[in-house]
N, C-alpha and C positions, 0 to 999 in steps of 0.2 A: 504494500500500500504506500502511496505517496500522499503525505499529509498536505493540507491546504497551505501551510506556511512554506513548505518546500516548493510546492507548485508555484506559489507567488514569487519566491526567490528566483525560480527558473524563468518565469515570464518576464520579470523585471530585468534580469541579466540579458535576456535576448533583446528586449526593447531598447536597453541602454548601451548595447555593444557598439563600440566605435566602428568596428569593421564587421561587415555582414558575411563573415566566414564561419561556417559551422564548426570547423576544427578548432579555431581560436576560442569560440564561445564554449565549446565542449571542455577545453582545457581550463578555462576560467571557472566553469561550473564544478568540475571535478576538484579543483583547488579550494573552492569556496564551500562546497557542501559535501562533507565527509560521507563516503559510502554510496553516493549517488551513482547509479549506472547511467552512463551517457553514451549513446551510439550516434553515428553520423552517416548520412547517405545523400544522394541526389534525389530531389523531389520526383524525378522521372522514374526512380526505382520503386516508387510506392504506387500501388494501383488499388482503386476501389475503397479507400478509406479517407474520410474527411479529417483534416488536421484539427487538433484541439485548439490551436491558435495559429493564425497566419500573420506574419509581419513581413515587411519588405526584405526579400532575400532569404528568409528563414521561416520554415513552418515547423511547428511543434507537434509531435505525436507522443503517445504514451506506450510503453512496452509492457506486455503481459506475458506471464508464463503459466496461465491458469490451465492450459491443456498440456499435451505431451510436447508441444513445440512452442517456440516463441511466436508471439503475434502482436499486432497493434490493437489498442483499445482506446476508448474515450472515457473509461471509468477509472478515476484515480484509486478507487478501492481495490481494483484488480491489477494496478500498475506496479511494476518492480523497477522501472527506470524510464528514461526519456529518449526519444529519437529526434535529432535535429536534422531536418532535410533542407539541403541547399537549393534554393529556387534561383534559376538562371533565366535570363531573357532568351526567348526562342528566336528573336529577331536579330 
């Protein structure tokens, strides 16, 4: 489970990040929030799931392990970590 305070810290860190780079934001989050699982990918790698939060350059998803495999969820109660997806301009 990801508690409300942690989720708030994550969304603020994403919103206030000087650079819109998921790897840099992930490193900052890992340093700031002890034990937080943070994964990164490109937005194009994610299909069929709506982000929990959308910001310029970075979308936020929650990671779940409620089944036999890892999956994305929108439910913080089932989340074990976060996924930061890099959004790039297609044009």
